Backbone bond lengths (Angstrom), bond angles and torsions (degrees), N, CA, C in turn:
res aa  C-N    CA-C-N  psi(-1)  N-CA   C-N-CA  omega(-1)  CA-C   N-CA-C  phi
1 M - - - 1.435 - - 1.533 110.84 -
2 L 1.327 116.68 -42.16 1.465 119.58 178.05 1.520 110.73 -61.50
3 D 1.320 115.96 -38.24 1.460 120.49 178.85 1.529 110.17 -63.86
4 Y 1.308 116.98 -43.31 1.470 122.26 -179.37 1.525 111.19 -59.70
5 F 1.330 117.44 -38.36 1.463 121.76 -178.14 1.533 112.96 -96.34
6 D 1.335 116.71 21.42 1.467 122.88 178.32 1.524 112.56 54.54
7 M 1.321 115.65 40.99 1.464 121.17 179.11 1.530 111.08 -124.55
8 K 1.321 116.80 21.34 1.462 120.14 -177.72 1.531 112.06 -59.12
9 Y 1.312 116.69 -28.81 1.464 120.91 178.74 1.527 112.06 -62.59
10 K 1.335 118.79 -14.78 1.464 123.45 -179.76 1.530 112.75 -94.73
11 I 1.312 117.99 3.74 1.464 121.27 -171.63 1.531 113.22 -60.74
12 E 1.317 118.62 -38.32 1.467 120.30 -179.83 1.530 111.46 -67.27
13 E 1.319 116.05 -39.52 1.465 120.73 177.34 1.535 110.15 -62.44
14 V 1.319 116.58 -44.51 1.464 121.45 179.37 1.523 110.26 -65.03
15 R 1.312 117.68 -44.60 1.471 120.86 178.25 1.518 111.94 -59.34
16 E 1.329 115.80 -43.74 1.458 120.69 -178.37 1.529 111.13 -66.37
17 W 1.320 116.90 -43.61 1.465 120.76 -174.56 1.530 112.31 -76.26
18 Y 1.334 117.56 -45.89 1.459 120.70 -172.65 1.524 114.29 -92.19
19 N 1.334 118.48 -14.52 1.458 122.17 172.68 1.525 112.80 42.95
20 G 1.325 117.16 84.14 1.462 122.65 -174.81 1.518 114.94 -63.51
21 Y 1.322 114.84 178.00 1.456 123.61 179.09 1.517 108.62 -107.62
22 I 1.320 116.52 150.27 1.464 120.85 177.81 1.530 108.73 -101.08
23 F 1.331 116.68 121.78 1.455 123.63 174.30 1.522 106.65 -120.61
24 G 1.325 116.19 104.72 1.457 119.92 -174.84 1.510 108.95 65.25
25 E 1.318 116.52 -116.40 1.457 120.99 178.31 1.529 112.12 -108.30
26 S 1.327 117.03 10.86 1.463 121.02 -178.10 1.518 111.21 -107.54
27 E 1.314 115.93 139.77 1.459 121.87 174.50 1.533 107.10 -98.87
28 V 1.337 115.97 123.32 1.458 122.08 -173.99 1.524 109.18 -122.28
29 Y 1.321 116.16 140.78 1.461 121.91 179.54 1.520 109.39 -114.30
30 N 1.317 116.40 156.53 1.451 121.67 178.78 1.535 108.63 -60.79
31 P 1.335 117.12 116.57 1.472 119.52 -176.77 1.528 113.23 -59.72
32 W 1.328 118.05 -37.95 1.456 121.73 -179.69 1.533 110.42 -60.83
33 S 1.330 116.40 -44.12 1.464 120.53 179.64 1.526 111.46 -63.59
34 I 1.315 116.84 -41.93 1.471 120.73 -178.14 1.525 110.60 -69.21
35 V 1.329 117.63 -42.50 1.468 121.11 178.50 1.528 109.91 -60.79
36 N 1.317 117.08 -44.82 1.465 120.45 178.53 1.527 111.52 -64.12
37 Y 1.317 117.06 -39.08 1.467 120.63 178.48 1.532 110.55 -62.17
38 V 1.322 116.65 -46.81 1.472 120.83 -179.03 1.528 110.08 -64.75
39 R 1.322 117.48 -39.72 1.466 121.31 -178.15 1.526 111.73 -69.79
40 E 1.347 116.98 -44.15 1.459 120.55 -173.56 1.524 114.03 -99.33
41 K 1.340 116.75 -9.08 1.472 122.32 179.60 1.528 111.34 56.12
42 E 1.333 115.79 37.89 1.458 121.06 -176.31 1.524 109.74 -150.30
43 I 1.328 116.08 133.93 1.457 121.90 175.86 1.524 108.81 -71.92
44 K 1.324 115.95 131.68 1.464 120.34 176.87 1.519 108.62 -134.28
45 G 1.315 114.72 136.81 1.456 119.87 178.06 1.509 112.07 -72.07
46 I 1.307 115.57 156.77 1.455 121.80 179.75 1.521 110.74 -61.14
47 L 1.319 117.27 -40.52 1.458 120.73 -176.55 1.521 112.52 -77.05
48 G 1.321 116.44 -25.50 1.455 120.79 177.58 1.517 113.57 50.12
49 K 1.316 116.04 -128.59 1.457 122.17 -176.04 1.526 112.24 -67.64
50 C 1.309 117.98 -23.44 1.470 121.11 -177.54 1.529 112.23 -69.32
51 F 1.317 117.66 -21.85 1.457 121.15 -175.18 1.528 112.04 -58.15
52 R 1.336 116.50 -44.55 1.473 119.76 179.26 1.516 111.05 -62.00
53 K 1.327 117.23 -38.99 1.469 120.79 179.06 1.520 110.78 -65.26
54 I 1.311 117.00 -39.55 1.460 121.22 179.05 1.521 110.04 -64.06
55 L 1.336 116.84 -45.29 1.460 120.07 178.45 1.523 111.35 -62.08
56 F 1.323 117.09 -40.69 1.454 121.40 179.14 1.530 110.40 -62.49
57 L 1.331 116.88 -48.61 1.463 120.69 -179.87 1.523 111.56 -64.03
58 E 1.317 117.22 -39.67 1.459 121.06 177.97 1.528 110.11 -62.03
59 N 1.320 116.58 -42.89 1.459 121.29 178.34 1.528 110.39 -62.98
60 M 1.322 116.75 -42.66 1.467 120.82 178.60 1.527 110.94 -60.57
61 L 1.333 116.53 -44.20 1.455 121.07 -179.26 1.534 111.49 -66.76
62 N 1.321 116.42 -37.76 1.468 120.56 -179.88 1.530 112.04 -66.98
63 H 1.329 116.30 -27.02 1.463 120.12 -176.29 1.534 112.84 -110.76
64 A 1.313 116.05 13.98 1.462 120.13 179.90 1.535 109.42 -61.06
65 G 1.302 117.21 135.56 1.446 121.83 178.62 1.504 114.63 91.11
66 E 1.340 117.71 -11.82 1.458 120.13 177.67 1.518 109.28 -79.18
67 K 1.323 116.38 144.96 1.457 120.70 178.20 1.515 109.48 -83.47
68 C 1.315 115.62 135.99 1.467 120.92 176.83 1.516 109.11 -96.76
69 L 1.308 117.08 144.95 1.470 121.71 178.46 1.497 110.26 -88.41
């Protein structure tokens, strides 16, 4: 797909970021992630905007019961 859209030069970046799956002897990447990358020309994490919320909630849970000044 990257080759079709003249973005083959980005293949190492995509491989590193999206870390494909091995099925037999084929390396496969999440099609949704690749389509979005080609459309927006930008690497985006799977968690996207939710990541900050997860970190916030994790921090809250780790400090539950502590007194705040």
